[in-house]
C-alpha positions as CSV (number, residue, x, y, z in Angstrom):
1,X,-52.9,-56.8,-112.1
2,X,-51.9,-60.1,-110.6
3,X,-51.5,-58.6,-107.1
4,X,-54.9,-57.1,-107.0
5,X,-56.3,-60.0,-108.1
6,X,-54.6,-62.0,-105.5
7,X,-56.2,-59.2,-102.9
8,X,-59.9,-60.0,-104.4
9,X,-59.3,-63.3,-103.6
10,X,-58.2,-63.2,-100.1
11,X,-61.0,-60.6,-99.8
12,X,-63.7,-63.0,-100.8
13,X,-62.0,-65.6,-98.0
14,X,-62.7,-63.0,-95.5
15,X,-66.4,-62.7,-96.6
16,X,-66.5,-58.9,-96.9
17,X,-68.4,-59.1,-100.0
18,X,-72.3,-58.9,-100.4
19,X,-74.9,-58.4,-102.9
20,X,-76.7,-55.2,-103.2
21,X,-80.4,-54.9,-104.3
22,X,-82.2,-52.4,-106.3
23,X,-85.0,-50.4,-105.0
24,X,-87.5,-47.7,-106.1
25,X,-88.0,-49.0,-109.8
26,X,-84.2,-49.8,-109.6
27,X,-83.3,-46.0,-108.9
28,X,-80.9,-46.5,-105.6
29,X,-79.2,-49.5,-104.8
30,X,-79.3,-51.0,-100.9
31,X,-77.6,-53.4,-98.7
32,X,-78.4,-55.3,-95.5
33,X,-76.6,-53.7,-92.7
34,X,-76.7,-54.6,-88.9
35,X,-76.7,-52.0,-86.3
36,X,-76.8,-52.2,-82.7
37,X,-77.7,-55.9,-83.5
38,X,-81.0,-54.6,-85.7
39,X,-80.9,-55.6,-89.3
40,X,-81.6,-52.6,-91.7
41,X,-81.8,-52.0,-95.7
42,X,-79.4,-49.0,-96.1
43,X,-78.6,-47.1,-99.2
44,X,-75.2,-47.4,-100.8
45,X,-73.7,-44.0,-101.4
46,X,-70.3,-42.9,-102.2
47,X,-71.7,-39.2,-102.8
48,X,-72.1,-38.5,-98.8
49,X,-70.0,-40.2,-95.8
50,X,-72.3,-40.6,-92.7
51,X,-74.3,-43.6,-92.1
52,X,-77.3,-42.7,-90.4
53,X,-80.5,-44.6,-89.5
54,X,-84.0,-43.5,-88.7
55,X,-85.0,-43.8,-85.1
56,X,-87.8,-45.4,-83.5
57,X,-90.2,-42.7,-82.9
58,X,-88.9,-40.2,-85.3
59,X,-91.1,-37.4,-86.3
60,X,-91.6,-37.0,-90.4
61,X,-91.9,-33.7,-92.5
62,X,-92.4,-32.6,-95.8
63,X,-89.7,-31.2,-97.7
64,X,-91.2,-27.6,-96.8
65,X,-90.6,-28.3,-93.2
66,X,-94.4,-29.3,-92.3
67,X,-94.9,-32.0,-89.9
68,X,-96.5,-34.8,-91.9
69,X,-97.6,-38.4,-91.0
70,X,-94.8,-41.0,-90.4
71,X,-95.7,-43.2,-93.0
72,X,-94.8,-40.4,-95.5
73,X,-91.2,-40.8,-94.9
74,X,-91.5,-44.5,-95.9
75,X,-89.0,-46.2,-94.1
76,X,-88.6,-49.8,-94.6
77,X,-88.9,-50.2,-90.6
78,X,-90.3,-48.6,-87.7
79,X,-86.7,-47.8,-87.0
80,X,-83.7,-47.8,-84.7
81,X,-84.5,-48.9,-81.0
82,X,-81.6,-47.5,-79.2
83,X,-82.7,-49.0,-75.9
84,X,-82.6,-52.4,-77.4
85,X,-78.9,-52.0,-78.4
86,X,-76.2,-53.0,-75.6
87,X,-73.6,-50.9,-77.5
88,X,-75.4,-47.8,-78.0
89,X,-73.4,-45.0,-76.3
90,X,-75.0,-41.3,-77.0
91,X,-72.3,-39.0,-77.9
92,X,-72.7,-35.4,-75.9
93,X,-73.5,-32.0,-77.6
94,X,-73.1,-33.2,-80.7
95,X,-75.7,-33.0,-83.3
96,X,-76.4,-34.9,-86.8
97,X,-77.8,-32.6,-89.5
98,X,-77.4,-33.5,-93.4
99,X,-79.6,-32.0,-96.4
100,X,-79.0,-33.9,-99.5
101,X,-79.3,-32.3,-103.1
102,X,-82.7,-33.4,-103.9
103,X,-83.8,-31.4,-100.8
104,X,-84.5,-34.2,-98.3
105,X,-83.0,-33.2,-94.8
106,X,-82.6,-35.4,-91.5
107,X,-81.3,-34.0,-88.2
108,X,-81.3,-35.8,-85.1
109,X,-78.0,-37.2,-82.5
110,X,-74.7,-38.8,-82.8
111,X,-73.7,-42.3,-81.2
112,X,-71.4,-44.9,-81.0
113,X,-72.7,-48.1,-82.2
114,X,-71.5,-51.6,-83.7
115,X,-71.9,-51.9,-87.3
116,X,-71.8,-54.9,-89.6
117,X,-72.1,-55.0,-93.6
118,X,-70.9,-58.0,-95.8
119,X,-69.8,-60.0,-92.6
120,X,-67.5,-57.0,-91.6
121,X,-67.8,-55.8,-88.1
122,X,-67.0,-52.4,-86.8
123,X,-67.7,-52.5,-83.0
124,X,-67.6,-48.6,-82.3
125,X,-68.7,-47.1,-85.3
126,X,-70.2,-43.0,-85.3
127,X,-73.5,-43.3,-86.9
128,X,-76.4,-40.8,-87.2
129,X,-79.2,-41.5,-85.2
130,X,-82.1,-39.5,-86.7
131,X,-85.0,-38.4,-85.1
132,X,-86.5,-35.9,-87.4
133,X,-86.8,-36.9,-91.4
134,X,-87.8,-34.9,-94.4
135,X,-87.5,-38.4,-96.6
136,X,-88.9,-39.4,-99.8
137,X,-88.6,-43.3,-98.9
138,X,-89.1,-46.5,-101.1
139,X,-90.7,-48.3,-98.3
140,X,-87.8,-50.6,-98.3
141,X,-84.6,-48.3,-96.6
142,X,-84.5,-47.2,-92.8
143,X,-81.1,-44.9,-93.8
144,X,-78.2,-44.6,-95.5
145,X,-74.6,-45.9,-95.7
146,X,-72.1,-42.9,-97.1
147,X,-68.8,-44.2,-98.1
148,X,-67.1,-40.6,-98.8
149,X,-64.4,-38.6,-97.0
150,X,-64.4,-37.9,-93.5
151,X,-64.4,-34.0,-94.6
152,X,-67.8,-34.4,-95.9
153,X,-69.4,-36.1,-92.6
154,X,-72.2,-34.1,-90.9
155,X,-71.9,-33.9,-87.1
156,X,-71.8,-30.8,-85.4
157,X,-71.1,-29.0,-82.2
158,X,-73.9,-28.6,-79.7
159,X,-77.5,-29.9,-79.7
160,X,-79.3,-27.1,-82.2
161,X,-79.2,-27.9,-85.6
162,X,-80.0,-24.3,-86.4
163,X,-76.9,-23.3,-85.1
164,X,-75.0,-25.6,-87.6
165,X,-72.1,-23.8,-89.8
166,X,-70.5,-25.9,-92.3
167,X,-67.2,-26.4,-91.8
168,X,-67.1,-23.9,-88.9
169,X,-69.1,-26.1,-86.5
170,X,-68.8,-29.0,-87.9
171,X,-66.7,-32.0,-86.1
172,X,-65.6,-34.4,-88.9
173,X,-65.4,-38.4,-88.1
174,X,-64.4,-41.3,-89.5
175,X,-67.1,-43.2,-91.9
176,X,-67.8,-46.8,-91.3
177,X,-65.4,-48.0,-94.2
178,X,-62.3,-45.6,-92.9
179,X,-62.9,-46.9,-89.2
180,X,-62.6,-50.4,-90.8
181,X,-59.1,-49.7,-92.2
182,X,-57.9,-47.8,-89.2
183,X,-58.8,-50.6,-87.1
184,X,-57.2,-53.2,-89.1
185,X,-60.5,-54.7,-89.7
186,X,-60.1,-55.5,-93.4
187,X,-56.5,-55.9,-94.9
188,X,-56.9,-53.6,-97.8
189,X,-57.7,-50.0,-98.0
190,X,-60.3,-50.1,-100.4
191,X,-63.7,-51.1,-101.5
192,X,-64.9,-51.9,-104.7
193,X,-68.8,-51.6,-106.2
194,X,-70.2,-53.0,-109.1
195,X,-73.8,-52.1,-109.8
196,X,-75.9,-54.1,-112.1
197,X,-78.6,-52.8,-114.2
198,X,-82.3,-53.8,-114.0
199,X,-84.3,-54.7,-116.6
200,X,-86.7,-52.7,-118.7
201,X,-89.5,-54.5,-116.7
202,X,-88.0,-54.0,-113.0
203,X,-87.4,-50.0,-113.8
204,X,-90.6,-49.9,-114.8
205,X,-92.6,-51.4,-111.7
206,X,-90.1,-53.1,-109.0
207,X,-90.1,-51.7,-105.7
208,X,-87.5,-54.4,-104.5
209,X,-84.9,-55.9,-107.2
210,X,-82.3,-58.6,-105.1
211,X,-79.0,-59.4,-106.4
212,X,-78.3,-56.2,-108.4
213,X,-74.5,-56.1,-108.2
214,X,-72.2,-56.5,-105.4
215,X,-70.1,-54.2,-102.9
216,X,-66.8,-55.4,-101.0
217,X,-65.1,-54.1,-98.6
218,X,-60.9,-54.5,-98.7
219,X,-61.3,-56.6,-102.0
220,X,-62.7,-56.5,-105.3
221,X,-66.4,-56.8,-106.6
222,X,-66.9,-60.4,-108.1
223,X,-67.7,-59.7,-111.4
224,X,-66.4,-60.4,-115.1
225,X,-64.3,-57.4,-116.7
226,X,-62.5,-56.4,-119.8
227,X,-58.8,-55.6,-120.2
228,X,-60.0,-51.8,-120.5
229,X,-58.9,-50.2,-117.2
230,X,-57.4,-47.1,-115.4
231,X,-56.3,-45.8,-112.2
232,X,-56.4,-42.1,-111.3
233,X,-56.2,-39.8,-108.6
234,X,-59.0,-38.7,-106.6
235,X,-59.3,-34.9,-107.3
236,X,-58.8,-32.8,-103.9
237,X,-60.6,-29.3,-103.3
238,X,-59.2,-26.0,-101.9
239,X,-61.0,-25.9,-98.6
240,X,-61.3,-22.5,-98.5
241,X,-63.4,-22.3,-101.8
242,X,-64.8,-25.5,-102.4
243,X,-63.1,-25.8,-105.6
244,X,-61.3,-28.4,-107.2
245,X,-57.5,-28.0,-106.8
246,X,-54.2,-29.7,-108.1
247,X,-51.5,-29.0,-105.5
248,X,-50.0,-30.3,-102.3
249,X,-52.0,-29.2,-99.6
250,X,-55.6,-30.6,-100.8
251,X,-58.8,-31.5,-98.5
252,X,-60.6,-34.6,-99.8
253,X,-64.5,-34.8,-100.0
254,X,-66.1,-36.5,-102.9
255,X,-64.7,-39.5,-105.0
256,X,-64.0,-36.7,-107.6
257,X,-62.1,-37.7,-111.3
258,X,-60.8,-35.4,-113.8
259,X,-62.8,-36.6,-117.2
260,X,-61.0,-35.7,-120.3
261,X,-63.8,-36.1,-122.9
262,X,-67.2,-37.3,-123.1
263,X,-68.6,-38.3,-126.6
264,X,-71.0,-40.7,-128.5
265,X,-71.8,-42.5,-131.7
266,X,-71.6,-39.8,-134.6
267,X,-70.4,-37.1,-132.7
268,X,-67.6,-34.7,-134.3
269,X,-67.2,-32.1,-131.8
270,X,-64.7,-31.9,-129.2
271,X,-66.2,-31.3,-125.9
272,X,-64.2,-29.7,-123.1
273,X,-62.8,-31.5,-120.3
274,X,-64.0,-30.9,-116.9
275,X,-62.3,-31.7,-113.0
276,X,-65.3,-31.8,-111.1
277,X,-67.1,-34.8,-111.5
278,X,-68.2,-37.1,-108.7
279,X,-68.4,-41.0,-109.0
280,X,-71.8,-41.2,-107.1
281,X,-73.8,-44.5,-106.8
282,X,-76.6,-42.5,-104.7
283,X,-77.4,-40.8,-107.9
284,X,-79.3,-42.6,-110.6
285,X,-78.5,-40.4,-113.7
286,X,-75.0,-39.0,-115.3
287,X,-75.3,-34.7,-114.8
288,X,-73.0,-33.6,-117.1
289,X,-72.3,-30.2,-118.8
290,X,-75.4,-28.6,-120.7
291,X,-73.6,-28.4,-124.0
292,X,-73.0,-32.4,-124.3
293,X,-76.3,-33.1,-122.7
294,X,-78.0,-31.2,-125.4
295,X,-75.8,-32.7,-128.1
296,X,-76.2,-36.3,-127.0
297,X,-80.3,-36.2,-126.8
298,X,-80.1,-34.4,-130.4
299,X,-78.6,-37.7,-131.3
300,X,-81.4,-40.0,-130.3
301,X,-83.6,-41.1,-133.2
302,X,-86.1,-39.6,-132.7
303,X,-84.0,-36.8,-130.9
304,X,-84.9,-36.5,-127.0
305,X,-86.3,-33.5,-125.9
306,X,-86.1,-31.4,-122.7
307,X,-88.9,-31.6,-120.3
308,X,-89.5,-29.4,-117.4
309,X,-92.0,-31.8,-116.2
310,X,-89.7,-34.7,-115.8
311,X,-86.8,-32.8,-115.6
312,X,-84.3,-34.6,-118.2
313,X,-84.6,-35.4,-122.1
314,X,-87.9,-37.5,-123.0
315,X,-88.1,-39.5,-126.1
316,X,-89.7,-42.5,-127.6
317,X,-89.2,-46.0,-125.8
318,X,-88.1,-47.0,-129.1
319,X,-85.7,-44.8,-130.0
320,X,-82.4,-45.6,-131.4
321,X,-79.8,-44.5,-128.7
322,X,-75.8,-43.4,-129.4
323,X,-73.3,-45.1,-127.7
324,X,-72.3,-42.6,-124.9
325,X,-68.4,-42.7,-123.9
326,X,-66.2,-41.3,-121.1
327,X,-62.5,-40.6,-121.3
328,X,-60.9,-40.7,-117.9
329,X,-57.0,-40.8,-117.5
330,X,-56.6,-41.1,-121.2
331,X,-58.7,-44.4,-120.8
332,X,-62.2,-44.7,-123.0
333,X,-65.4,-46.0,-121.0
334,X,-68.3,-47.3,-123.0
335,X,-71.9,-47.1,-121.7
336,X,-74.1,-49.4,-122.6
337,X,-77.2,-48.2,-124.7
338,X,-79.7,-49.9,-122.3
339,X,-78.5,-47.2,-119.5
340,X,-79.4,-44.4,-121.6
341,X,-83.3,-45.2,-121.9
342,X,-85.3,-45.2,-119.1
343,X,-89.2,-45.8,-118.8
344,X,-91.1,-43.1,-117.4
345,X,-94.6,-44.6,-117.9
346,X,-97.5,-43.8,-120.6
347,X,-98.4,-40.7,-121.5
348,X,-102.4,-39.6,-121.8
349,X,-102.6,-41.2,-125.2
350,X,-101.3,-44.7,-124.0
351,X,-97.6,-43.8,-125.9
352,X,-94.8,-45.2,-123.5
353,X,-92.5,-42.3,-122.8
354,X,-88.6,-43.1,-121.5
355,X,-86.2,-40.3,-120.5
356,X,-82.3,-40.4,-121.1
357,X,-80.3,-41.9,-118.3
358,X,-77.5,-38.7,-119.2
359,X,-79.2,-35.3,-118.6
360,X,-78.4,-31.3,-118.1
361,X,-76.0,-30.8,-115.1
362,X,-75.6,-27.3,-115.9
363,X,-73.2,-25.2,-117.6
364,X,-69.6,-26.1,-117.7
365,X,-68.4,-23.1,-115.3
366,X,-66.3,-22.7,-112.3
367,X,-67.9,-24.3,-108.9
368,X,-70.4,-26.7,-111.1
369,X,-70.4,-30.0,-109.6
370,X,-71.3,-32.8,-112.1
371,X,-71.6,-36.4,-111.1
372,X,-71.4,-39.8,-113.1
373,X,-74.0,-41.9,-111.4
374,X,-75.7,-45.4,-111.9
375,X,-76.1,-45.0,-115.8
376,X,-72.4,-44.9,-115.8
377,X,-71.8,-47.2,-113.1
378,X,-73.6,-50.0,-114.5
379,X,-71.0,-50.4,-116.9
380,X,-67.5,-50.0,-114.7
381,X,-66.4,-52.0,-111.5
382,X,-65.3,-48.9,-109.5
383,X,-62.6,-49.5,-106.7
384,X,-61.9,-46.5,-104.3
385,X,-58.4,-46.6,-102.3
386,X,-58.8,-44.3,-99.3
387,X,-55.2,-44.6,-98.7
388,X,-53.5,-43.8,-101.8
389,X,-56.6,-41.5,-102.5
390,X,-57.0,-43.1,-106.0
391,X,-60.1,-44.7,-107.9
392,X,-59.5,-47.8,-110.4
393,X,-62.5,-48.2,-113.2
394,X,-62.6,-51.2,-115.2
395,X,-64.9,-51.7,-117.8
396,X,-67.1,-55.0,-117.3
397,X,-67.9,-57.4,-119.9
398,X,-71.4,-57.4,-121.7
399,X,-74.5,-58.6,-119.7
400,X,-77.9,-59.3,-119.8
401,X,-80.5,-57.7,-118.0
402,X,-82.9,-60.3,-118.5
403,X,-85.5,-58.4,-120.4
404,X,-86.6,-58.6,-123.9
405,X,-86.4,-54.7,-124.4
406,X,-82.9,-54.5,-123.2
407,X,-79.5,-55.9,-123.4
408,X,-75.9,-56.1,-122.5
409,X,-73.2,-55.8,-120.0
410,X,-71.5,-58.3,-117.0
411,X,-68.5,-58.7,-115.0
412,X,-64.5,-59.2,-112.6
413,X,-61.5,-57.3,-111.5
414,X,-58.7,-55.5,-113.1
415,X,-56.0,-52.8,-112.0
416,X,-53.4,-50.8,-114.0
């Protein structure tokens, strides 16, 4: 514990810590990144690995692949001008090709260029430069900074995205933080994230909400914490089946952890464990097994009911919310009730409708991947060590989201 706190102080002195901002009704988190001397706001995503920016002059498509106006993609800038970068270097016979879980997809080229984030400069980082995008943007971000494993990167052999086959033609590379560690740019092989929840008002009508947490490279996000903490292995996979595996020859993709139990106030049932749940800053909600989601929603007062229209459990904004808990590595972490009541807007009769921040991720069966998203991550400092393949989770102190409707939770580093 003392050693890690000392490391946190050194990292703060190195200035590799920077705030993150909320965007799109505080449903995603952005940070400022300089690519090739040009400044962009990029989504912070621990659930993918590529850093990419839209190129100036890109083509925009809807999710069905039909061409649409570039304004439909709603990037925050005109895009990355490759001609204006003195360090830009195209990587020959390689293409960038990624599809996200919500159906958004992007293709383009791979290149090397300088990338600076939080004062940390990687002079020659491999990035995706997107020239075709199906993207439901927020009017602020111009791309994304992925922080997961090299095995999940989206560079492929050749120049035809239609010929790409994962993993057969994939050409893995080091994401930005992996490069920083390998090149000795940071002294410690871990990065840390603390995401603040936004106010109820911001979640209802904000397009940009500054200073909504921190990301620290080579250090710990500087927020107050409690003594509740645990360090657990990142779950590896069998590369041939893409299923979680406990063995000696593992492949790492996501920041996946074993969850021993999920529960909530008043629950008398013991829910089964899952070893396939991802810690993902790029996902707003928790996606948990169906039996957990159904039981938790039923415990709201009045009960939350699943809505096909919204794709989540809906209830009155004045509902009483059970305290949701997650047990990881024998340590129980609590999720503030404020994180499980999200504004959806008014119904036709003017009644305010809210949704649960914890929703149905499908049945607990082999192959299903579940997610602990921002709903959970608002309540912890998550520290990801890419050398030891471990994650440290530390419960945050209670802090205010500066709202009359919502309350609780606040911030610091710890290690066990």
